[in-house]
Backbone as CSV, one residue per row, in Angstrom:
resi,resn,N_x,N_y,N_z,CA_x,CA_y,CA_z,C_x,C_y,C_z
1,PHE,0.415,-1.209,0.032,-0.226,0.251,-0.119,1.037,0.740,-0.123
2,TYR,0.858,2.232,-1.170,1.811,3.006,-0.961,0.529,4.245,-1.129
3,TYR,0.545,5.714,-0.067,-0.271,6.698,-0.853,0.311,7.857,-1.329
4,TRP,-0.451,8.186,-2.108,0.120,9.354,-3.425,-0.156,10.352,-3.706
5,ASP,0.342,11.274,-2.550,-0.150,12.521,-2.650,0.013,13.534,-2.867
6,ILE,-0.970,14.331,-4.005,-0.214,15.484,-5.403,-1.433,16.518,-5.049
7,SER,-1.672,17.033,-3.115,-3.162,18.210,-3.169,-2.418,18.910,-3.888
8,GLY,-2.972,20.422,-3.830,-1.849,21.449,-3.415,-2.970,22.467,-4.491
9,PRO,-2.430,23.990,-4.404,-3.181,24.841,-5.586,-2.384,24.157,-6.457
10,GLY,-3.179,24.349,-8.025,-3.185,24.276,-9.153,-3.946,23.270,-10.329
11,ALA,-3.840,22.864,-11.215,-4.362,22.723,-12.019,-3.933,21.374,-12.550
12,GLY,-5.111,20.224,-13.258,-5.689,19.768,-13.890,-6.217,18.869,-14.614
13,LEU,-5.875,17.223,-15.435,-6.239,16.926,-16.090,-7.068,15.520,-15.394
14,GLU,-7.670,15.247,-15.138,-8.105,14.065,-14.835,-9.091,12.033,-15.523
15,ASN,-8.120,11.954,-15.668,-9.442,10.011,-16.164,-9.317,10.591,-17.620
16,VAL,-8.675,11.221,-18.534,-8.868,11.055,-19.823,-8.547,9.837,-21.052
17,ASP,-9.223,9.277,-20.881,-9.498,7.682,-22.094,-8.487,7.523,-23.376
18,LEU,-8.050,6.771,-22.985,-6.865,6.403,-23.873,-7.134,5.251,-24.132
19,GLY,-8.312,4.465,-23.921,-8.260,3.576,-25.288,-8.137,2.602,-24.230
20,PHE,-6.255,2.775,-23.517,-5.906,0.805,-22.865,-5.749,1.659,-21.413
21,GLY,-5.715,3.027,-21.016,-6.000,3.523,-19.968,-6.087,4.946,-19.567
22,LYS,-6.192,4.601,-17.971,-6.393,6.614,-18.770,-5.888,7.522,-17.864
23,LEU,-5.222,8.554,-18.147,-4.362,9.563,-18.318,-4.617,10.571,-17.354
24,SER,-3.889,11.190,-16.295,-4.208,12.125,-15.608,-3.144,13.022,-14.694
25,LEU,-3.039,14.359,-16.126,-1.307,15.237,-15.792,-2.023,15.958,-14.728
26,ALA,-1.360,16.417,-13.454,-0.888,18.123,-13.161,0.353,18.677,-13.176
27,ALA,-0.237,20.550,-12.597,0.971,20.793,-12.199,0.205,21.287,-10.703
28,THR,1.015,21.795,-10.136,0.698,22.284,-8.544,1.817,22.681,-7.973
29,ARG,2.000,24.494,-7.035,2.858,25.013,-6.858,2.791,25.024,-5.698
30,ASN,3.481,25.167,-4.259,2.859,25.442,-2.703,4.418,26.585,-2.751
31,SER,3.465,27.360,-1.361,4.820,28.165,-1.212,5.117,27.509,0.379
32,GLU,6.395,28.138,0.241,6.448,27.390,1.966,6.148,29.174,2.773
33,SER,5.156,28.142,3.850,5.001,29.857,5.330,6.061,30.429,5.242
34,GLY,6.012,31.212,5.607,7.155,31.788,6.620,8.409,32.053,5.656
35,GLY,8.576,31.584,4.663,9.994,31.866,3.225,10.650,30.009,3.751
36,SER,12.337,29.951,3.641,12.645,29.212,3.350,14.900,29.987,3.550
37,TYR,15.383,28.696,3.915,16.633,28.527,4.209,17.123,27.782,3.303
38,THR,17.824,28.334,2.267,19.048,27.630,1.379,20.338,27.448,1.887
39,PHE,21.759,26.861,1.617,23.274,26.972,1.701,23.180,27.413,0.363
40,SER,24.267,28.489,0.401,25.185,28.717,-1.159,25.874,28.240,-0.714
41,SER,26.981,28.382,-2.368,27.918,27.468,-2.747,29.315,27.516,-1.670
42,ASP,29.056,28.708,-1.506,30.433,29.645,-0.036,29.557,28.920,0.834
43,ASP,29.045,28.046,1.164,28.833,27.344,2.801,28.420,28.466,3.673
44,THR,27.197,29.446,2.820,26.327,30.341,4.209,24.984,30.199,3.851
45,LYS,24.686,30.053,5.374,23.829,30.228,5.644,21.865,31.196,4.914
46,LYS,21.689,31.118,3.367,21.059,32.624,3.312,19.246,32.263,3.617
47,TYR,18.221,33.563,3.753,17.029,32.989,4.483,16.564,33.740,2.983
48,ALA,16.019,33.173,1.914,15.212,32.906,1.202,13.911,33.765,1.369
49,ALA,12.446,34.881,1.227,11.464,34.418,1.731,10.788,34.098,0.864
50,LYS,10.951,34.376,-0.618,10.001,33.455,-1.638,10.859,32.295,-2.063
51,THR,10.064,31.057,-1.370,10.167,29.569,-2.422,9.108,29.740,-2.129
52,ALA,8.723,28.891,-4.149,7.719,28.300,-4.565,8.227,26.890,-5.144
53,ASN,7.530,25.715,-4.279,7.639,24.506,-5.010,6.803,23.406,-6.080
54,ASP,7.081,23.721,-6.994,6.549,23.220,-8.519,6.561,21.952,-8.738
55,VAL,5.432,21.149,-8.571,5.355,19.654,-8.855,4.897,19.516,-10.010
56,PHE,4.725,18.488,-10.700,4.372,18.002,-11.910,4.047,16.788,-12.381
57,ASP,2.531,16.054,-12.186,2.256,14.360,-12.036,1.577,14.203,-13.313
58,ILE,2.276,13.169,-13.686,1.474,12.256,-14.696,1.671,10.437,-14.178
59,ARG,0.343,10.869,-14.845,-0.091,9.209,-14.472,-0.780,8.196,-14.777
60,LEU,-0.697,7.262,-15.174,-1.454,6.500,-16.655,-2.101,5.562,-15.310
61,ALA,-3.442,5.201,-15.489,-3.686,4.393,-14.717,-5.004,3.276,-15.485
62,GLY,-5.749,2.455,-14.892,-6.559,1.094,-14.794,-5.980,0.341,-16.281
63,LEU,-4.401,0.517,-15.462,-4.055,-0.815,-16.873,-4.201,-2.489,-16.480
64,GLU,-5.346,-2.865,-16.993,-5.404,-4.304,-16.975,-4.077,-5.010,-16.903
65,THR,-3.699,-5.964,-16.029,-2.433,-6.986,-16.380,-2.976,-8.376,-16.105
66,ASN,-3.674,-9.103,-14.950,-4.485,-9.698,-15.249,-5.952,-9.713,-14.966
67,PRO,-6.683,-10.889,-15.018,-7.936,-11.340,-14.022,-8.077,-10.281,-12.984
68,GLY,-8.855,-9.344,-13.105,-8.927,-8.821,-11.402,-7.602,-7.951,-11.334
69,GLY,-6.884,-7.465,-11.656,-5.395,-6.899,-11.883,-5.633,-5.450,-12.032
70,VAL,-5.153,-4.733,-11.590,-5.337,-3.411,-12.752,-3.527,-2.814,-11.870
71,LEU,-3.131,-1.906,-12.482,-2.019,-1.157,-12.800,-1.622,0.248,-12.826
72,GLU,-0.939,1.029,-12.343,-1.476,2.352,-12.225,0.325,3.007,-12.161
73,LEU,1.171,3.545,-13.497,2.557,4.485,-13.041,1.933,5.633,-13.130
74,GLY,3.441,6.083,-12.548,2.820,7.275,-12.884,4.541,8.275,-12.265
75,VAL,4.925,9.655,-12.155,6.145,10.033,-12.456,5.450,11.525,-11.280
76,ASP,6.160,11.929,-10.688,6.078,13.602,-10.251,8.072,13.576,-10.593
77,TYR,7.560,14.747,-10.887,9.170,16.115,-10.901,9.052,17.480,-10.610
78,GLY,9.076,18.088,-9.376,9.598,18.991,-8.556,10.897,19.320,-8.271
79,ARG,11.238,20.553,-8.378,11.524,21.734,-8.147,11.391,22.952,-7.453
80,ALA,11.606,23.685,-6.634,12.093,24.390,-5.589,12.378,25.825,-6.796
81,ASN,12.131,27.028,-7.036,12.260,28.035,-7.040,12.027,29.471,-6.646
């Protein structure tokens, strides 16, 4: 059992029927409450007040693998800026 949580403010498409499975796409952006800290290349700790975390989520669900079995594949790409 694995809980895959991609909640947050954003937009996406869900359950697009491809015939062999259902495609879902989403893009979310979350901001760190109160800002965040980062380490720079000169090993000093700097405070960055505005940090946004972007996550792009792609899933392919409903793939029939065997009688009574289904598979869901997906990938998340995230970056902070």
